[in-house]
C-alpha positions in Angstrom: 1.5 26.5 24.1 -1.7 28.3 24.9 -4.8 27.3 23.1 -6.9 30.4 22.3 -10.1 29.6 20.4 -11.4 33.1 20.8 -8.4 34.4 19.0 -8.9 31.8 16.2 -12.5 33.1 15.8 -11.2 36.6 15.6 -8.6 35.7 13.0 -11.3 34.0 10.9 -13.5 37.1 11.2 -10.6 39.4 10.3 -9.6 37.2 7.3 -13.2 37.4 6.1 -13.2 41.2 6.4 -10.2 41.3 4.0 -11.8 38.8 1.6 -9.9 35.7 2.6 -10.8 32.4 4.2 -8.6 30.0 6.0 -8.8 27.7 2.9 -7.8 30.5 0.5 -4.9 31.6 2.7 -3.8 28.0 3.0 -3.8 27.7 -0.8 -1.7 30.9 -1.1 0.8 29.7 1.5 0.9 26.1 0.2 -0.2 24.3 3.3 -3.3 22.4 4.3 -6.2 24.5 5.8 -5.8 22.4 9.0 -2.3 23.7 9.4 -3.5 27.3 9.5 -6.3 26.4 11.9 -3.9 24.4 14.2 -1.5 27.4 14.4 -4.2 30.0 14.8 -5.8 28.0 17.6 -2.5 27.6 19.4 -2.0 23.9 19.2 1.2 24.2 17.2 3.6 26.9 16.3 4.9 27.8 12.8 6.7 31.0 12.3 6.0 30.8 8.6 2.2 30.4 9.1 2.2 33.0 11.9 4.0 35.4 9.5 1.6 34.7 6.7 -1.5 35.2 8.9 -0.1 38.4 10.2 0.7 39.7 6.8 -2.8 38.9 5.5 -4.2 40.8 8.4 -1.9 43.8 8.0 -0.1 43.3 11.3 3.0 41.6 12.7 3.3 38.1 14.2 4.3 39.6 17.5 1.1 41.7 17.6 -1.1 38.8 16.5 0.5 36.3 18.9 2.2 38.3 21.6 2.7 35.4 24.0 4.8 33.6 21.4 7.3 36.4 20.8 9.7 38.1 23.1 10.0 41.9 23.0 13.3 41.5 21.1 11.8 39.2 18.5 8.7 41.5 18.1 10.9 44.5 17.4 12.4 42.7 14.4 9.2 41.3 12.9 7.6 43.2 10.2 
C-alpha cells in the first residue's frame, strides 16, 4: 500500500469544493471519519470507502486511486 498524503489533501480540498467534509461523508457512509482518512491517505484499503469517495467527487475509484485498480477493474467501476 502506498501512502499518499498529497492525494489526501487533494481529496479534502475537492470534498470541500462540493460542500462536504470527511466527517460529513463518514456520517453519510456510516463509518468513522478516521476510516475515510485512513483509506484516502493509503494506509488501508476499502473498496466501499474508495467507491463512496469517488462517487462524492464525481469520478471512479480507478481514477481516484489508479495504483489500487488494474485496467480490467477500472473498466468496470462506475
